[in-house]
C-alpha positions as CSV (number, residue, x, y, z in Angstrom):
1,M,-9.6,-29.2,7.1
2,Q,-6.4,-27.3,7.8
3,R,-6.9,-24.0,9.7
4,I,-5.0,-20.8,9.2
5,L,-5.1,-17.7,11.3
6,V,-3.8,-14.4,9.9
7,G,-4.6,-10.7,10.5
8,L,-3.9,-7.0,10.2
9,I,-2.3,-4.6,12.6
10,G,-2.7,-0.8,12.1
11,A,-4.9,2.2,12.8
12,N,-8.4,3.1,11.5
13,I,-8.8,-0.4,9.9
14,G,-12.3,-1.1,10.9
15,K,-13.5,-0.7,7.2
16,S,-10.8,-3.0,5.7
17,L,-11.8,-5.5,3.1
18,S,-8.8,-7.7,3.8
19,P,-10.8,-10.2,5.9
20,A,-13.3,-10.8,3.0
21,L,-10.4,-11.2,0.5
22,H,-8.3,-13.6,2.6
23,E,-11.1,-15.7,4.1
24,D,-12.7,-16.3,0.7
25,A,-9.2,-17.2,-0.7
26,C,-8.8,-19.7,2.1
27,A,-12.1,-21.2,1.5
28,E,-11.3,-21.6,-2.3
29,A,-8.0,-23.3,-1.4
30,G,-9.7,-25.7,1.0
31,L,-8.5,-24.0,4.2
32,R,-10.5,-22.9,7.2
33,G,-9.2,-19.4,7.5
34,H,-9.8,-16.4,9.8
35,Y,-8.5,-13.0,9.4
36,H,-8.3,-10.9,12.5
37,L,-8.2,-7.1,12.7
38,M,-6.0,-5.6,15.4
39,D,-6.9,-1.8,15.4
40,L,-4.6,0.3,17.4
41,D,-7.4,2.9,17.8
42,L,-9.5,0.4,19.5
43,L,-6.8,-1.3,21.7
44,P,-5.6,1.4,24.1
45,G,-2.3,0.6,25.7
46,R,-1.4,-2.1,23.1
47,T,1.6,-1.5,21.1
48,L,2.9,-2.8,17.8
49,E,5.5,-4.9,19.6
50,S,3.0,-6.4,22.0
51,L,0.5,-7.1,19.2
52,L,3.3,-8.8,17.1
53,H,4.2,-10.9,20.1
54,A,0.6,-11.9,20.5
55,V,0.5,-13.0,16.9
56,C,3.4,-15.3,17.3
57,T,2.1,-16.7,20.6
58,A,-1.4,-17.4,19.3
59,G,0.0,-19.4,16.3
60,F,-0.8,-17.0,13.5
61,A,0.7,-17.9,10.1
62,G,1.4,-14.2,9.7
63,T,-0.1,-10.7,9.6
64,N,-0.4,-7.8,7.4
65,V,0.7,-4.3,8.8
66,T,-0.5,-1.0,7.6
67,Y,-0.4,2.7,8.6
68,P,1.3,3.7,10.9
69,C,3.3,0.5,11.3
70,K,5.0,-0.3,8.0
71,E,8.4,1.3,8.9
72,A,8.1,0.8,12.6
73,V,7.9,-3.0,12.3
74,L,11.2,-3.6,10.7
75,P,13.5,-3.6,13.9
76,L,10.9,-5.9,15.6
77,L,11.4,-8.7,13.0
78,D,13.8,-11.7,13.1
79,E,14.4,-11.4,9.3
80,V,13.4,-8.9,6.5
81,S,13.5,-9.8,2.8
82,P,16.0,-8.0,0.7
83,E,13.2,-6.2,-1.3
84,A,11.5,-5.0,1.9
85,R,14.9,-4.0,3.3
86,Q,15.6,-1.9,0.1
87,I,12.1,-0.2,0.3
88,G,12.4,0.4,4.0
89,A,8.9,-0.8,4.7
90,V,7.1,-4.0,5.4
91,N,3.4,-4.7,4.9
92,T,3.4,-8.5,5.3
93,V,4.9,-10.6,8.1
94,T,5.1,-14.4,8.1
95,V,5.5,-16.5,11.2
96,D,7.2,-19.9,10.9
97,G,6.6,-23.0,13.1
98,A,9.3,-21.9,15.5
99,G,7.7,-18.4,16.0
100,R,10.3,-16.6,13.9
101,T,9.1,-13.6,11.9
102,C,10.1,-12.4,8.4
103,G,8.9,-9.3,6.8
104,Y,8.0,-8.7,3.2
105,N,6.6,-5.9,1.0
106,T,3.8,-6.8,-1.4
107,D,2.7,-3.2,-1.9
108,R,5.3,-2.6,-4.5
109,I,4.1,-5.3,-6.9
110,G,0.6,-4.5,-5.9
111,F,0.7,-0.9,-7.0
112,R,2.8,-1.8,-10.1
113,S,0.3,-4.4,-11.3
114,A,-2.7,-2.1,-10.7
115,F,-1.0,0.8,-12.4
116,E,-0.3,-1.3,-15.6
117,E,-3.8,-2.5,-15.6
118,T,-5.4,0.9,-15.3
119,F,-3.0,3.2,-17.2
120,G,-0.7,1.0,-19.0
121,G,3.1,1.2,-18.5
122,E,3.6,4.1,-21.0
123,A,1.8,6.4,-18.6
124,A,4.9,6.6,-16.4
125,R,7.7,5.5,-18.7
126,G,10.2,8.2,-19.4
127,K,8.0,10.7,-17.5
128,T,8.3,13.0,-14.4
129,V,5.8,12.0,-11.8
130,L,4.9,13.3,-8.3
131,L,4.5,11.2,-5.2
132,V,2.7,12.8,-2.3
133,G,3.6,10.9,1.0
134,A,7.0,9.4,1.8
135,G,5.7,6.9,4.6
136,G,5.5,3.2,4.3
137,A,3.0,3.0,1.5
138,G,4.8,5.9,-0.3
139,R,8.2,4.1,-0.2
140,A,6.7,1.1,-1.9
141,V,5.0,3.2,-4.5
142,A,8.1,5.2,-5.2
143,F,10.1,2.1,-6.0
144,A,7.1,0.8,-8.2
145,L,7.1,4.0,-10.2
146,L,10.8,3.6,-11.0
147,D,10.1,-0.1,-11.9
148,L,7.5,1.3,-14.3
149,G,10.1,3.4,-16.0
150,A,9.5,6.8,-14.6
151,E,12.3,9.1,-15.5
152,V,12.2,11.1,-12.3
153,V,10.0,10.7,-9.1
154,L,9.4,14.0,-7.3
155,I,8.5,13.4,-3.6
156,Y,6.5,15.8,-1.5
157,D,5.9,15.1,2.1
158,T,5.0,17.5,5.0
159,D,8.2,16.1,6.6
160,M,10.9,17.3,4.2
161,E,13.5,15.2,5.9
162,R,11.5,12.1,5.3
163,A,11.1,12.9,1.7
164,G,14.8,13.4,1.4
165,R,15.6,10.1,2.9
166,L,13.3,8.3,0.4
167,A,14.9,10.3,-2.5
168,D,18.3,9.1,-1.3
169,A,17.2,5.5,-1.1
170,L,15.8,5.7,-4.6
171,G,19.1,7.2,-5.9
172,S,21.0,4.3,-4.3
173,G,18.8,1.8,-6.0
174,F,18.2,3.4,-9.4
175,G,21.0,6.1,-9.9
176,A,21.5,9.6,-9.0
177,G,19.1,12.2,-10.4
178,R,16.1,9.7,-10.6
179,S,14.4,11.2,-7.5
180,R,14.3,14.4,-5.5
181,A,12.3,15.9,-2.7
182,V,10.3,18.9,-3.5
183,G,8.7,21.6,-1.3
184,N,5.8,22.8,-3.5
185,V,3.0,20.6,-4.9
186,A,1.8,23.2,-7.5
187,S,5.3,23.6,-9.0
188,A,5.8,19.8,-9.1
189,M,2.4,19.2,-10.7
190,A,3.2,21.7,-13.5
191,V,6.1,19.4,-14.7
192,S,4.6,16.0,-13.9
193,A,2.6,13.6,-16.0
194,G,0.7,12.3,-13.0
195,V,0.5,12.1,-9.3
196,V,0.0,9.4,-6.7
197,N,-1.4,10.1,-3.2
198,A,0.2,7.7,-0.7
199,T,-0.9,9.5,2.4
200,P,-3.9,8.6,4.5
201,V,-5.5,12.0,3.8
202,G,-8.8,11.4,2.2
203,M,-9.5,8.1,3.9
204,L,-12.6,7.8,6.0
205,G,-11.8,9.3,9.4
206,M,-9.0,11.4,7.9
207,P,-10.8,14.0,5.7
208,G,-9.1,16.3,3.3
209,I,-7.6,16.5,-0.2
210,P,-3.7,15.9,-0.3
211,V,-3.2,17.5,-3.8
212,P,-5.1,20.8,-4.4
213,L,-7.5,20.3,-7.3
214,D,-6.6,23.6,-8.8
215,T,-3.2,22.1,-9.6
216,V,-4.7,19.1,-11.4
217,A,-5.4,19.4,-15.2
218,G,-7.0,17.1,-17.7
219,H,-3.7,15.8,-19.1
220,H,-2.6,14.4,-15.7
221,W,-3.3,10.9,-14.5
222,V,-4.2,10.7,-10.8
223,A,-3.8,7.6,-8.5
224,D,-4.7,7.2,-4.9
225,V,-3.7,4.2,-2.7
226,I,-6.7,4.6,-0.5
227,Y,-9.8,2.4,-1.1
228,T,-11.8,3.5,1.9
229,P,-13.8,5.1,0.3
230,L,-13.5,3.5,-3.1
231,E,-13.1,7.0,-4.6
232,T,-11.6,9.8,-2.6
233,R,-12.4,13.4,-3.1
234,L,-9.1,13.7,-4.9
235,V,-10.1,11.0,-7.4
236,E,-13.6,12.3,-7.8
237,G,-12.3,15.8,-8.5
238,A,-9.7,14.7,-11.0
239,R,-12.2,12.6,-12.8
240,A,-14.5,15.6,-13.1
241,K,-11.5,17.5,-14.8
242,G,-11.2,14.7,-17.4
243,C,-8.2,12.9,-15.9
244,R,-7.6,9.3,-16.0
245,V,-7.9,8.1,-12.5
246,M,-7.2,5.0,-10.3
247,G,-8.4,4.3,-6.8
248,G,-6.7,1.9,-4.3
249,A,-8.9,-1.1,-5.1
250,G,-6.5,-2.7,-7.6
251,M,-3.4,-2.2,-5.4
252,C,-5.3,-3.8,-2.5
253,V,-6.3,-6.9,-4.5
254,H,-2.9,-7.5,-6.0
255,Q,-1.0,-7.0,-2.8
256,A,-3.5,-9.2,-1.0
257,A,-2.8,-12.0,-3.6
258,E,0.9,-11.8,-3.0
259,A,0.4,-11.8,0.8
260,F,-1.9,-14.9,0.6
261,L,0.9,-16.7,-1.2
262,L,3.4,-15.8,1.5
263,F,1.0,-16.8,4.3
264,T,-0.1,-20.2,2.7
265,G,2.2,-21.2,0.0
266,R,-0.7,-21.3,-2.4
267,A,-1.5,-19.0,-5.3
268,A,-4.8,-16.9,-5.1
269,D,-7.1,-16.4,-7.9
270,V,-6.8,-12.7,-8.6
271,A,-9.9,-12.4,-10.7
272,R,-12.0,-14.1,-8.0
273,M,-10.3,-11.9,-5.3
274,R,-11.3,-8.9,-7.5
275,R,-14.9,-10.0,-7.6
276,V,-14.9,-10.6,-3.8
277,F,-13.6,-7.1,-3.3
278,V,-16.3,-5.5,-5.4
279,E,-19.1,-7.5,-3.6
280,A,-17.6,-6.7,-0.1
281,A,-17.2,-3.0,-1.0
282,A,-20.8,-2.8,-2.1
283,T,-22.1,-4.3,1.2
284,R,-19.6,-2.5,3.4
285,K,-21.4,-0.3,6.0
């Protein structure tokens, strides 16, 4: 039986469900797979660069990367796909037989697929939407929102310069006027059809609500990329107000399926991966 070793580099990843998804997909494909977590919070003194070097040396087929590494990993790679270069963030790195690395972004298609399943494409098409968070995940979500036909993407980030850089990148790809940085969430919510949280705020270990609930009304849709917990306080609060909501589970499953294809050359069964996600989430401690 062919063996395959893959993993995940990031911070605060102990509750990740990626090992369950990928190892089951390997078993279904007739592979003996292991998915190894490399948590920066638990590896004092280890850097992203040193962990990437270890991945290549140990014979990994590749690794996922997550917060806070999705932008920082780009200059460390031998090659970056055109889409990941456009987005400015990588969440999947493959390693070939010669140890050369190539970065991809599967978050964009992962969010887009989950959004269409949950809300339908019309929820964003022709609308103004608010994105909170312009980091690695936010960059992929922003491009996905414009893929979905959003007329304007408003971007809020505590780092206004970072929000501005993302707005400029979207303008280069989709045309001037399709995106702009904003400095006030309440004002942006007043003109938006919906909002996406693409920050780690609300994740286990990072408490808080990134969008004040008093700015959320029943006509909004509300999405969160976080799946640990499955429903953040933002999602729970929005649901209580009658909003249509989406947690991060669907994005996680769809991006994992795309990453599995890159790692192995084999298509994952998305429906099976979704069932595995639900089962693993139910037993996660």
